[in-house]
N, C-alpha and C positions, 0 to 999 in steps of 0.2 A: 313516464318517467319518475323517477322517483325524486322527491323534492324534501330538503330537510325541514323538519318542524320548527326548530330553533335555531338561532345564530350560533354558531360554535365560538365560545369566548376565547379572548387571545390566550388565557392561561392554558385551556385545553389544547388550543391548537400548538401552542410551546411544546407541551408534554409530548405530542404526537411527533413532533419534529425533532425531539431530543436525540433520536438514533439515526437521524440523518448526515451526523457529521461524520467526515472522512477520517479515519485512525491515521497517527503518524507512521511514516514508514519506518520498518525496523531494520537495522543493519546489525551483521554479525562480523567478527574480526577474523581473518584468515592468518594462518601461521607467519606471514611477513608483517603483520599488524595493519594490513589494509583493510578497509570498511568496504563490504558489498552486501546487496540484498539476499538473504537466505533463499535457496532452491532457484536462484538466477546464475546465468553465466557471467563471470566477472569479465566486462569486454576490455578492460585494461590489460589482463593477462591472457584472456581466452581460456581460463581455467574452471572446471566445475568439478567439485567434490575431489580435488587432488588430480585430475586428469586433464590434459590438454585436449580442449574440443575446437576452439577455434585458434586462427591465428591472431597474435596482438595486434591493436591497431596500431598505426604509425601515426605520430603526431606531426 
């Protein structure tokens, strides 16, 4: 089994973990001014790319 020869310093460990953070969610505005995720069905309206895909959710 491989064993490290030297202890990984906190700085090097932090540099490796610099890419582990999750990015912020992106939102796009549709023609009605509502925000939704790009390439996702809008569950409020049931629309995707201007077409009715699902029945709108009832509140």
